[in-house]
N, C-alpha and C positions, 0 to 999 in steps of 0.2 A: 162276705160282707161287701156291700157296694162301695165303690170309690167315688165319693162325691167331692170333686175338686172345687165346686162353687163355694162350699163352706170352709175352704181351707185358707188360712192366713199364714204367711211366712214372714219372718223378720230375722235379719242378721245384723248384729251390732258388735262393735268392739267396745270393750269397757276396760279402762286402765285400773289395774289392781296392784297392790303392793304385797309381796309375799316375803316371808322371812326365811333365810337359809339357816344352816346349822350353826353358824357363828353369830346369830342374832343380828346380822347386818341386813338392812332393808334392800331388797332387790325388786326393781319394778319389772313387770311382765304384763303383756297384753293378754287378756282373757277374752276369748270369743264366745258370744252367746248366740246360739242357733235355736229358734223356737218354731214349733209346728203346732197349730191349733186346728183340730178337726172336731167341730161341734163342741161337745163337752170335754173332749180329751185334749190334753196338753203334753207335748213332747218337748223337753228343754234339754239342750246339750251345752255344757260348758267345757271348753277346751283351750289349750294354748297351742302354739305352733308346733311344739315338740310332740304333741299328742294328736296331731291332725290325722295321721294314718290310722291310728287306733279308733278315732271317732268315725272315720269312713267305714271301718270294719264293723263297728257297732251298728251303724245304719243298716248294713247288710243282714246282720243277725236279727235286728228288729223286723226287717221286711220278711225274713224267712220264718218268723214265728207266727203260726196260724191263730194264736190266741190274741194277737194284737191287731188293731185296725190299720197299723202302719204298713203301707204297701211298698212294692218295688218302685212304683212311680214316685212316692214320697221320698224314698231313699235316693233316687236319681236326682230329683230336684234339689234336695238338701246337699247332696254330694257336689253338685254344680255350684251351689252357693258357697260351700267350703272352699272349693278350688278358686273361685273368683275372689274371695276374701284373701286367700293366700297370695294370689298374684298381685292384688292391690297392695298388700303389706310389703311384698318384695319390691314393688315399684317405689313405694314411699321410703323404704329403707335405702334403696339405691339413690334416690334424690337427696336424702339426708346426708349420705356419705359424700356425694359429689359436691354438695353445698359446704360441708365442713372442710373439705379438702382445701378450699381456697380462703378460709377464714384465719389465716396465720397472721397474728399481729406483727406489724412492721415497727421496728424501733426508729425513733427520731434520730436524725443525723448528729445532733449535738449531745446525745445521751452519753456517748463514749468519749 
């Protein structure tokens, strides 16, 4: 099957979702959405940071499947998007940590 990259559209977005753990306490977690549209076909991957490596492996499995139009080029492009998103999330997390570190409330002198 011919690889027609002119008809390919990529999008990578972060969506904030709330998942419930075993104790029914709400835990917030970022869910990443990675979508590839090739003509009439749609490939959509939903994953969180803890499943990033598994998602990368799945891209390779899809690319090696001759029954799919998903190519190694598609896998490489989407893998790069996943890595870029991971690096961006790590930078944002580091910025949040560094900002929170200095937000300690100071008590007033006459409080004590």
